[in-house]
Steps between C-alpha positions, in 0.01 A plus 500: 500500500600172351812324600680443172860396476731755362632434147871498445665539168674177412808524298728220384859523431620397156671165471862489393513169317245583231693813411829317471367212303307726263800721438728205450259334255452816308875551472549137395232520229638827364846350505378193312333713238815717457715177470265356246449815285846650538795441272685170519820500699799339330616167656200480734206273488140617541494353854809687598352823368183429689679438827725807449216739444199364677680407826638845586179676385302264729714596790475865409116467476496351848708787630256745340201306646662544843537869450135532389400306815695739720329801334155348527559391861632848587209688354220254592233640741565343842320719743 
């Protein structure tokens, strides 16, 4: 018999930061598109509309990215 080392399954945990950054960037971009293509708000400049829409959607996207991270981490195979 040959003496071979036993192989173990290597599993890596997902990283939190890429999920948060990706979610925030996607939310920010979607908010920017909505602010640009949406109707003009009275008495508000384009920059104010951009901040009012893209900022909260960026935060919401980061929150969704964190939720996706938790789901992926929970169901990842870590035997």
